N, C-alpha and C positions, 0 to 999 in steps of 0.2 A: 504494500500500500504506500503510495507516495502522497506527499502533501501538496497543497495548492496555494497559490498566491492570488489575492483579489486585486485586480487592477482598478485604476480610478474611474473607469467607465462602467464598473459593476460586473465585468466579466471575470472569469478565473482562468488561471494558467497553471498547469502542473509545474511544481518547482524543479523537478528533475526531468530532463528531456534527453533526446538522443540527437547528436550533431552529425552532420553529413559532409562537413568541410573536408575536401580532398578524398572523398570516397569516389573512386572511378565510376563514371556513368554506367559502364557495363556490369559493375558489381553492386550498384546501388539497390536494385530491387531485392536481391537476395540478402544483402546486409540489413536493410530496413525490415525485411520480413522477419529476420532473426530477432531484431530488436523488439518488434511487436510481439513476437512469441514470448520473449523474456518478460514482457510486461510494460515496456515503455509506451506511453500514450501521448507523447509530445515530441514531434519531429521538427527539426530545424534545418531548412535548406536555403538556397538562394539562387537567383537567376544566374549569377556569376559562377556558381559551382558546376553548372552544366548537367546536373543530375535530378532536376525536378521530375522528369518523366519516370525515372526509376522509383522515386518516392511514391508517385501516384500509382504506379503499377503494384507496388507492395501493399499500399492501402486498400486498393480494390480487391486484390487477391486474398487479403487477410480475412475478409468477411466481417470485420469489426464494424459496428455501427459508426456512421460518420461523426455523430456528436460525442463519441467516446475518444476521438483522436484530435489532438490540437496540432494544427499545422502552421508553421511560420515560413515565409519566404522573404527575400530582400531584393530591392530594386538594383539592377545593374548600374554600374557607374556611367555607362554610356547612354542611359535612358532618363536623364534628369529633366529634360524638357517636358512640359505638360502633356502634349500629345503622345510622347514616347512612354511616359508613366502609364497612361491609360491603355495604350495598345499592348505594352509589354505585360501589363497585369492580365489582360485577356489571354495572352499566350501562357502565362503562368498557370491560370486556372485550367486551361486546356491540357497542359502537360501534367498537371497534378490530378486531372480528371475530377475536379471539384466544381461545384456551382457556387461555392462560398469559401473564402479563405479566412482563417481565424486571425492572423496577424501578418501585416506586411510592413517592412522596415525600409527606410532610406539607408542603404548599406554604409555609405560614407558621406560626410558633408561636402567634401571637395571644394574648400574655399578658394582654391587657386584656379578653378575651372568654372565655366558657365557664368563668368563675371561675378563669381562669388555668391550667386543667387540660389541658395538652397531654400529660401522662403517660398518661392514659386513652386518648387518641387513639393514642399510640405503641403501647400494648398491643394495641389493635385492629389496628394495622398488622401486628404480629407474629402475630396470629391468622391473617391472610391468608397469611403465609409457611407457618405450620403446616398450613394447608388445602391447600397444594401448588400453588395457582394463581398465586401470586406467588413469584418466585424470590428477590428481594432487596428489603428495605425500607430507606428512607433518609429524609432530611429536607432541607428547603430553608430558608434564611434563619435558621438557628438560631445564636444567640449562644453563647459559651462556657458561661454558666450554664444555658442551656436544654439544652445537651448533657449537662451534669453531672446535671441533674434526671432526664432520661429514662434515662440509663445507670445511675445510682444506684438507681432504682426497679425496673429490670428486669434489669440485668446484661447487657443487649444493646445494643451500639453500632450506630448506623446505618452502612450501608456507604458512604454518601456524604453530604456536606452541600453542597447547591447554593446558593452565595452570590454576592453581587455582588463581582466582582473585575475590575479593569482597571488600566492604568498609573496613573491618577489616584487610585485607591482600591485599594490592595493588600490591605486587610482582613486584615492579618497576625494580629491577635488571634484572629479566628474560624478562620483557616487553621491557626495553631499549635495551638489547642485541638482542632481536628478531627484533625490529625496525631497529637497526643498519645494519641488513642484509636484510632489505626489507621484513621481515617475518610478516605476519598479526598475531595478537594475538586473540585467542579465550578464553573466560573466562568461566571456569567450576566452578560450585558452586557459581553462580553470586549473589545469595541471602543469602549466608553464612548459608545454611541449615535452612533458615527461620529466623535466628537471626537478620539479617539486617533490616527486615521489622518491628521488634519490637523495634528498637533503637529509643529513644526519639527525636533525631535530625531528623532522617528520617521521623518519624511520624509528627513532627512539619512542616516540609517542605511539606509533603503530604497534611496536613490539610489546609495550606495556599493556595496551588494550587488546592485544591478540587480533589485530585488524590489519588489512593491507594498507600500505601507505597511500594508495589512491583513494581508499575509502576515507581516510583521515582528512585528506585535503578537500575532498568533496563535502564532507561533513562540516568542515570549517566554513565553506561557502554557504551551506544551508543555514548554519547558525548565525551567520551575518545577515541573513535574509535575502540573499541573492538567488537568482534562478540560474541553474547550470544545465549544460547539455553535453557531457563528455562524448567523445567519439571513439569507437573501437571497431575493428573488422572481425574481432574474435568473440565468439559466444561466451567463453569463460570470463573474459574481461568485462563484457556487457553485463553479465550476471553479477560480477563482483561490484561494479560501479552502481548497480541497482540496489544493492543491499546496504543502504546507508541511513535507514530510518529507524533502526532498532538499537542504536547506541548514541551516546553523546560525548562531546568533549567538555572537559572542565574549563573553568575560567583560566586556570593556569595553562592548560593545553592551548587554548585560543590565544593567549598572550604570547606564548612561545612561537606560534606560527606567525602572529602579527609582527613579531620582531624580525622576521626574515625580510621584511620590505626593504627594497633598495631605492625607493623613490623613482625618479625618472630613469635612472640607470637600469632599473629592472624591466623596463618596457621591452618586449620582444617583437611586437608588431610595429607597423608604421605609426608615425605621429599624425593624428588626425588634422593637426594645424597645417601640416606641410605635405600630406599625402595627395598627390595629383597624378594618378596613373595615366600613362600615355595611351 
């Protein structure tokens, strides 16, 4: 049994999901099918991953009721103009074989592209919600000032901000800014590309609790209130990552992991303020 987080629009999202970043398109259907068999009911994909069709195939083949599966996708960086937002969303629904998407995110703010105008992109996302085929709109990799700009312009806050968060980069500035607007935080790269599970502090806590290091790190995220969606291609690891609701970390354990933060030096992905893909 997994927990759920209530978003500010009144909808709920499973706090633990399954990520599909870098899952090869030809392997996506089988991989997601396994995740659904394990018990995951929150699947995170993106237009830029190239594997939405595989996600859709797995969902249809699973036979699981549509309302029992929460599906997220994200807008491609090349589709920020209004008409491209709308047309690419149509393509996403078609690939996912859905008539409604639970959550759609602006993947990156791209302040150095489109004349720095991600406000118009956000307005297009809100059109999709008004249309009825998108339940909730959110953002990804938005810095505090990016959030301020879109909220000031529209009066509407994203329901989530999906940002890089892990023990080496707690990203508290973006987390705090999100929480100040009632925005839930989703942590991508929650295991720091596997580096967090190799950390001596994490391994010591895991040994004491009789748990896997990955379970300890994911539990740390949950107790901080963030939404996580680890990715694995292996059923055994999927099952391990899923078993994080039957134990807890002490305040001391949490503090030990908190202390691993390296500030900006701990960031592993691109800096949202300067990321402008060609």
